[in-house]
C-alpha positions in Angstrom: 230.2 233.8 -10.5 230.3 237.6 -10.7 227.7 239.8 -9.2 226.8 243.4 -10.1 227.8 246.4 -8.1 224.2 247.0 -7.1 223.8 243.4 -6.0 227.0 243.8 -3.9 225.6 247.0 -2.3 222.4 245.1 -1.5 224.3 242.3 0.2 226.3 244.8 2.2 223.1 246.4 3.5 221.6 243.0 4.4 224.9 242.1 6.3 224.8 245.4 8.2 221.1 244.8 9.1 222.0 241.3 10.4 225.4 241.9 12.0 224.6 245.2 13.6 221.2 244.0 14.8 219.5 247.1 13.2 215.9 247.0 14.4 213.2 246.5 11.7 211.6 249.8 12.6 214.8 251.5 11.6 215.7 249.6 8.5 214.0 246.6 6.9 214.3 244.8 3.6 211.0 244.5 1.8 212.1 242.4 -1.1 212.2 243.2 -4.8 209.5 245.6 -5.8 209.2 246.5 -9.5 212.4 244.5 -10.1 214.5 246.5 -7.6 215.6 245.8 -4.0 213.5 247.9 -1.7 213.9 248.8 2.0 211.7 250.4 4.6 213.5 253.2 6.4 212.3 254.6 9.7 209.1 252.5 9.4 207.7 255.0 6.9 209.9 255.5 3.8 210.1 252.9 1.0 213.5 253.4 -0.6 214.8 251.6 -3.6 218.5 250.6 -3.8 219.1 253.0 -6.7 217.9 255.9 -4.4 220.5 255.1 -1.7 223.6 257.3 -2.4 225.7 256.0 0.4 225.4 253.5 3.2 227.8 253.7 6.2 227.4 252.2 9.5 227.7 254.6 12.4 228.5 253.2 15.8 227.1 255.0 18.8 230.6 255.1 20.3 231.7 257.1 17.3 229.3 260.0 18.1 231.8 261.5 20.6 235.2 262.3 19.4 238.2 263.4 21.4 239.5 266.9 20.8 243.2 267.3 19.9 
């Protein structure tokens, strides 16, 4: 069974929420609203999947980099 690119992006976001233990007040899946996967960001912004340009996980340890 093939899934669409958007469905794959949705599943990647759900996996990141689950695996990285992202707190629901930072990122929460609200379900399908008006036929599109919708998320609550920062407990105040409803964002549809089509509005998400990029989604990368940033680890706290990555915030400090070594100088060369």
